[in-house]
Biopython code that builds the backbone (N, CA, C, O; Angstrom):
import numpy as np
from Bio.PDB.StructureBuilder import StructureBuilder

atoms = [
    (1, "MET", "N", (54.181, 2.121, 4.603)),
    (1, "MET", "CA", (53.216, 2.335, 3.154)),
    (1, "MET", "C", (52.421, 0.922, 2.698)),
    (1, "MET", "O", (51.766, 0.661, 1.689)),
    (2, "PHE", "N", (52.746, 0.178, 3.813)),
    (2, "PHE", "CA", (51.822, -1.419, 3.959)),
    (2, "PHE", "C", (50.880, -1.349, 4.485)),
    (2, "PHE", "O", (49.885, -2.037, 4.256)),
    (3, "TRP", "N", (50.982, -0.572, 5.233)),
    (3, "TRP", "CA", (49.730, -0.064, 6.319)),
    (3, "TRP", "C", (48.610, 0.242, 5.676)),
    (3, "TRP", "O", (47.495, -0.277, 5.720)),
    (4, "LYS", "N", (48.943, 0.963, 5.192)),
    (4, "LYS", "CA", (48.225, 2.295, 4.007)),
    (4, "LYS", "C", (47.221, 1.162, 3.027)),
    (4, "LYS", "O", (46.031, 1.182, 2.709)),
    (5, "ILE", "N", (48.130, 0.395, 2.803)),
    (5, "ILE", "CA", (47.343, -0.463, 1.651)),
    (5, "ILE", "C", (46.266, -1.416, 1.937)),
    (5, "ILE", "O", (45.236, -1.599, 1.289)),
    (6, "VAL", "N", (46.861, -2.273, 3.530)),
    (6, "VAL", "CA", (45.924, -2.873, 3.125)),
    (6, "VAL", "C", (44.802, -2.379, 4.133)),
    (6, "VAL", "O", (43.646, -2.794, 4.210)),
    (7, "GLY", "N", (45.461, -1.331, 4.934)),
    (7, "GLY", "CA", (44.219, -0.451, 5.894)),
    (7, "GLY", "C", (42.667, 0.213, 4.284)),
    (7, "GLY", "O", (41.437, 0.247, 4.305)),
    (8, "GLY", "N", (43.477, 0.502, 3.451)),
    (8, "GLY", "CA", (42.422, 0.789, 2.172)),
    (8, "GLY", "C", (41.456, -0.218, 1.522)),
    (8, "GLY", "O", (40.357, -0.195, 0.966)),
    (9, "LEU", "N", (42.541, -1.248, 1.913)),
    (9, "LEU", "CA", (42.635, -2.653, 1.439)),
    (9, "LEU", "C", (40.643, -3.203, 1.960)),
    (9, "LEU", "O", (39.700, -3.587, 1.269)),
    (10, "LEU", "N", (40.794, -2.962, 3.412)),
    (10, "LEU", "CA", (39.973, -3.338, 4.340)),
    (10, "LEU", "C", (38.328, -2.262, 3.741)),
    (10, "LEU", "O", (37.192, -2.371, 3.280)),
    (11, "VAL", "N", (39.212, -1.428, 4.141)),
    (11, "VAL", "CA", (37.788, 0.028, 4.102)),
    (11, "VAL", "C", (37.067, -0.866, 3.024)),
    (11, "VAL", "O", (36.083, -1.564, 3.267)),
    (12, "VAL", "N", (37.711, -0.747, 1.754)),
    (12, "VAL", "CA", (36.534, -1.248, -0.157)),
    (12, "VAL", "C", (36.105, -2.306, 0.480)),
    (12, "VAL", "O", (34.875, -2.259, 0.483)),
    (13, "TRP", "N", (36.758, -3.892, 1.402)),
    (13, "TRP", "CA", (35.849, -4.667, 1.266)),
    (13, "TRP", "C", (34.649, -4.405, 2.256)),
    (13, "TRP", "O", (33.507, -4.820, 2.056)),
    (14, "VAL", "N", (35.083, -3.598, 3.447)),
    (14, "VAL", "CA", (33.901, -3.562, 3.838)),
    (14, "VAL", "C", (32.677, -2.487, 3.490)),
    (14, "VAL", "O", (31.670, -2.520, 4.198)),
    (15, "ALA", "N", (32.788, -1.382, 2.218)),
    (15, "ALA", "CA", (32.345, -1.166, 2.109)),
    (15, "ALA", "C", (31.334, -2.072, 1.052)),
    (15, "ALA", "O", (30.160, -1.752, 0.865)),
    (16, "PHE", "N", (31.854, -3.021, 0.525)),
    (16, "PHE", "CA", (31.434, -4.252, -1.246)),
    (16, "PHE", "C", (30.505, -4.640, 0.434)),
    (16, "PHE", "O", (29.305, -4.861, 0.270)),
    (17, "MET", "N", (30.920, -4.701, 1.637)),
    (17, "MET", "CA", (30.160, -5.681, 2.300)),
    (17, "MET", "C", (29.237, -5.142, 2.944)),
    (17, "MET", "O", (28.682, -5.763, 3.851)),
    (18, "VAL", "N", (28.851, -3.773, 2.584)),
    (18, "VAL", "CA", (27.718, -2.774, 3.297)),
    (18, "VAL", "C", (26.784, -3.139, 1.987)),
    (18, "VAL", "O", (25.944, -4.027, 2.132)),
    (19, "VAL", "N", (26.888, -2.584, 0.920)),
    (19, "VAL", "CA", (26.904, -2.581, 0.046)),
    (19, "VAL", "C", (25.699, -3.620, -0.296)),
    (19, "VAL", "O", (24.523, -3.256, -0.313)),
    (20, "GLY", "N", (26.042, -4.713, -0.518)),
    (20, "GLY", "CA", (25.582, -5.820, -0.301)),
    (20, "GLY", "C", (24.997, -6.229, -0.305)),
    (20, "GLY", "O", (24.398, -6.954, -1.100)),
    (21, "ALA", "N", (24.861, -5.715, 1.276)),
    (21, "ALA", "CA", (23.612, -6.091, 2.696)),
    (21, "ALA", "C", (22.664, -5.414, 2.390)),
    (21, "ALA", "O", (21.592, -5.596, 2.967)),
    (22, "VAL", "N", (22.799, -4.435, 1.386)),
    (22, "VAL", "CA", (21.236, -3.613, 1.406)),
    (22, "VAL", "C", (21.475, -3.528, -0.216)),
    (22, "VAL", "O", (20.990, -2.529, -0.748)),
    (23, "VAL", "N", (22.058, -4.313, -0.934)),
    (23, "VAL", "CA", (21.805, -4.679, -2.136)),
    (23, "VAL", "C", (20.191, -6.058, -2.048)),
    (23, "VAL", "O", (19.045, -6.241, -2.457)),
    (24, "GLY", "N", (21.582, -6.828, -0.966)),
    (24, "GLY", "CA", (20.460, -8.080, -1.254)),
    (24, "GLY", "C", (19.192, -8.383, -0.663)),
    (24, "GLY", "O", (18.172, -8.972, -1.020)),
    (25, "LEU", "N", (19.842, -7.415, 0.998)),
    (25, "LEU", "CA", (17.805, -6.810, 1.599)),
    (25, "LEU", "C", (17.005, -6.674, 0.406)),
    (25, "LEU", "O", (16.077, -7.450, 0.180)),
    (26, "LEU", "N", (17.408, -5.446, -0.603)),
    (26, "LEU", "CA", (15.892, -4.923, -1.356)),
    (26, "LEU", "C", (15.705, -5.736, -1.972)),
    (26, "LEU", "O", (14.518, -5.784, -2.292)),
    (27, "ALA", "N", (16.735, -7.085, -2.671)),
    (27, "ALA", "CA", (16.338, -7.845, -3.800)),
    (27, "ALA", "C", (14.952, -8.579, -3.273)),
    (27, "ALA", "O", (13.859, -8.679, -3.830)),
    (28, "LYS", "N", (15.341, -8.981, -2.183)),
    (28, "LYS", "CA", (14.459, -9.505, -1.015)),
    (28, "LYS", "C", (12.906, -9.158, -0.979)),
    (28, "LYS", "O", (11.806, -9.675, -1.169)),
    (29, "ALA", "N", (13.449, -8.075, -0.651)),
    (29, "ALA", "CA", (12.227, -6.922, -0.353)),
    (29, "ALA", "C", (11.314, -7.774, -2.034)),
    (29, "ALA", "O", (10.609, -8.738, -2.331)),
    (30, "VAL", "N", (11.905, -6.723, -2.584)),
    (30, "VAL", "CA", (11.143, -6.303, -4.495)),
    (30, "VAL", "C", (10.641, -7.788, -4.633)),
    (30, "VAL", "O", (9.757, -7.863, -5.486)),
    (31, "PHE", "N", (10.960, -9.040, -4.017)),
    (31, "PHE", "CA", (11.163, -10.307, -4.954)),
    (31, "PHE", "C", (10.111, -10.992, -4.068)),
    (31, "PHE", "O", (9.831, -12.174, -4.268)),
    (32, "TRP", "N", (9.469, -10.216, -3.006)),
    (32, "TRP", "CA", (8.301, -10.735, -2.231)),
    (32, "TRP", "C", (7.017, -9.846, -2.274)),
    (32, "TRP", "O", (5.932, -10.298, -1.909)),
    (33, "ILE", "N", (7.183, -8.495, -2.756)),
    (33, "ILE", "CA", (6.377, -7.686, -3.020)),
    (33, "ILE", "C", (5.891, -8.216, -4.738)),
    (33, "ILE", "O", (4.786, -7.782, -5.065)),
    (34, "ALA", "N", (6.413, -8.846, -5.512)),
    (34, "ALA", "CA", (5.741, -9.190, -6.444)),
    (34, "ALA", "C", (5.025, -10.473, -6.539)),
    (34, "ALA", "O", (4.184, -10.682, -7.413)),
    (35, "VAL", "N", (5.429, -11.519, -5.448)),
    (35, "VAL", "CA", (5.458, -12.504, -5.347)),
    (35, "VAL", "C", (3.755, -11.768, -4.450)),
    (35, "VAL", "O", (2.763, -12.291, -4.958)),
    (36, "VAL", "N", (3.580, -11.260, -3.890)),
    (36, "VAL", "CA", (2.539, -11.121, -2.992)),
    (36, "VAL", "C", (1.363, -9.979, -4.206)),
    (36, "VAL", "O", (0.175, -10.071, -4.514)),
    (37, "GLY", "N", (2.081, -9.337, -4.453)),
    (37, "GLY", "CA", (1.363, -8.214, -5.886)),
    (37, "GLY", "C", (0.734, -9.135, -7.153)),
    (37, "GLY", "O", (-0.067, -8.713, -7.987)),
    (38, "GLY", "N", (1.446, -10.862, -7.075)),
    (38, "GLY", "CA", (1.046, -11.443, -8.283)),
    (38, "GLY", "C", (-0.143, -12.318, -7.984)),
    (38, "GLY", "O", (-0.920, -12.683, -8.866)),
    (39, "GLY", "N", (-0.260, -12.637, -6.742)),
    (39, "GLY", "CA", (-1.275, -13.865, -5.984)),
    (39, "GLY", "C", (-2.302, -12.551, -5.628)),
    (39, "GLY", "O", (-3.481, -12.893, -5.719)),
    (40, "VAL", "N", (-2.081, -10.838, -5.165)),
    (40, "VAL", "CA", (-4.010, -10.432, -5.260)),
    (40, "VAL", "C", (-4.242, -10.817, -6.764)),
    (40, "VAL", "O", (-5.141, -11.541, -7.192)),
    (41, "PHE", "N", (-3.352, -10.253, -7.412)),
    (41, "PHE", "CA", (-3.475, -10.312, -9.234)),
    (41, "PHE", "C", (-4.579, -11.000, -9.603)),
    (41, "PHE", "O", (-5.677, -10.592, -9.981)),
    (42, "LEU", "N", (-3.855, -12.878, -9.338)),
    (42, "LEU", "CA", (-4.322, -13.863, -9.966)),
    (42, "LEU", "C", (-5.575, -14.218, -8.985)),
    (42, "LEU", "O", (-6.219, -15.230, -9.262)),
    (43, "GLY", "N", (-5.977, -13.398, -7.791)),
    (43, "GLY", "CA", (-7.343, -13.782, -6.881)),
    (43, "GLY", "C", (-8.258, -12.320, -7.338)),
    (43, "GLY", "O", (-8.901, -11.730, -6.470)),
    (44, "ALA", "N", (-8.248, -12.096, -7.988)),
    (44, "ALA", "CA", (-8.398, -10.573, -8.447)),
    (44, "ALA", "C", (-9.875, -10.940, -10.064)),
    (44, "ALA", "O", (-11.089, -10.972, -10.260)),
    (45, "ALA", "N", (-8.584, -11.117, -10.747)),
    (45, "ALA", "CA", (-8.702, -11.809, -12.206)),
    (45, "ALA", "C", (-9.471, -13.262, -11.971)),
    (45, "ALA", "O", (-10.221, -13.213, -12.946)),
    (46, "ALA", "N", (-9.729, -14.313, -11.430)),
    (46, "ALA", "CA", (-10.365, -15.405, -10.835)),
    (46, "ALA", "C", (-11.366, -15.214, -10.267)),
    (46, "ALA", "O", (-12.231, -16.086, -10.340)),
    (47, "TYR", "N", (-11.618, -13.997, -9.486)),
    (47, "TYR", "CA", (-13.534, -13.094, -9.066)),
    (47, "TYR", "C", (-14.151, -12.558, -9.902)),
    (47, "TYR", "O", (-15.375, -12.504, -10.020)),
    (48, "GLY", "N", (-12.946, -11.896, -10.878)),
    (48, "GLY", "CA", (-13.727, -11.310, -11.522)),
    (48, "GLY", "C", (-14.788, -12.401, -13.080)),
    (48, "GLY", "O", (-15.864, -12.126, -13.610)),
    (49, "ALA", "N", (-14.031, -13.339, -13.275)),
    (49, "ALA", "CA", (-13.594, -14.140, -14.713)),
    (49, "ALA", "C", (-15.216, -15.121, -13.275)),
    (49, "ALA", "O", (-16.367, -15.050, -13.706)),
    (50, "ILE", "N", (-15.042, -15.759, -12.024)),
    (50, "ILE", "CA", (-16.486, -16.378, -11.508)),
    (50, "ILE", "C", (-17.653, -15.569, -11.823)),
    (50, "ILE", "O", (-18.677, -15.919, -12.409)),
    (51, "LYS", "N", (-17.289, -14.243, -11.264)),
    (51, "LYS", "CA", (-18.502, -13.404, -11.007)),
    (51, "LYS", "C", (-18.827, -12.581, -12.696)),
    (51, "LYS", "O", (-19.245, -11.449, -12.450)),
    (52, "SER", "N", (-18.787, -12.714, -13.574)),
    (52, "SER", "CA", (-18.828, -11.847, -15.149)),
    (52, "SER", "C", (-20.273, -12.262, -14.709)),
    (52, "SER", "O", (-20.700, -12.861, -13.722)),
    (53, "ASP", "N", (-20.682, -11.884, -15.476)),
    (53, "ASP", "CA", (-22.138, -11.981, -16.249)),
    (53, "ASP", "C", (-22.067, -12.783, -17.483)),
    (53, "ASP", "O", (-21.307, -12.297, -18.321)),
    (54, "LYS", "N", (-22.476, -13.548, -17.720)),
    (54, "LYS", "CA", (-22.528, -14.375, -19.019)),
    (54, "LYS", "C", (-23.746, -13.395, -20.067)),
    (54, "LYS", "O", (-24.613, -14.219, -20.355)),
    (55, "ARG", "N", (-24.012, -12.429, -20.523)),
    (55, "ARG", "CA", (-24.400, -12.066, -20.973)),
    (55, "ARG", "C", (-23.824, -11.166, -21.370)),
    (55, "ARG", "O", (-24.508, -10.312, -21.934)),
    (56, "LYS", "N", (-22.275, -10.926, -21.264)),
    (56, "LYS", "CA", (-21.530, -9.760, -21.316)),
    (56, "LYS", "C", (-19.933, -10.808, -22.200)),
    (56, "LYS", "O", (-18.775, -10.410, -22.330)),
    (57, "GLN", "N", (-20.459, -11.980, -22.577)),
    (57, "GLN", "CA", (-19.478, -12.669, -23.180)),
    (57, "GLN", "C", (-19.541, -12.265, -24.858)),
    (57, "GLN", "O", (-20.421, -11.708, -25.515)),
    (58, "LEU", "N", (-18.889, -12.528, -25.040)),
    (58, "LEU", "CA", (-18.680, -12.526, -26.996)),
    (58, "LEU", "C", (-19.645, -13.648, -27.015)),
    (58, "LEU", "O", (-19.793, -14.394, -26.048)),
    (59, "LYS", "N", (-20.382, -13.777, -28.265)),
    (59, "LYS", "CA", (-21.205, -14.683, -28.870)),
    (59, "LYS", "C", (-20.043, -15.510, -30.085)),
    (59, "LYS", "O", (-19.647, -14.724, -30.946)),
    (60, "SER", "N", (-19.667, -16.506, -30.173)),
    (60, "SER", "CA", (-18.943, -16.955, -31.559)),
    (60, "SER", "C", (-19.424, -17.655, -32.478)),
    (60, "SER", "O", (-18.749, -17.913, -33.475)),
]
sb = StructureBuilder()
sb.init_structure("model")
sb.init_model(0)
sb.init_chain("A")
sb.init_seg("    ")
for serial, (resi, resn, name, xyz) in enumerate(atoms, 1):
    if name == "N":
        sb.init_residue(resn, " ", resi, " ")
    sb.init_atom(name, np.array(xyz, "f"), 0.0, 1.0, " ", f" {name:<3s}", serial, name[0])
structure = sb.get_structure()
């Protein structure tokens, strides 16, 4: 009975390790996708601000 409990705990531990590795990998991937997307957005916003026609601006 003791070895069944130890074996069950070992299986649960390995399952948590695998799930943790997968979740960690996905979290890193999502982080870097967000960083790259933010950089592209800021670059596009800066390009649009520089290239905008001054006649389109609101008059104060």
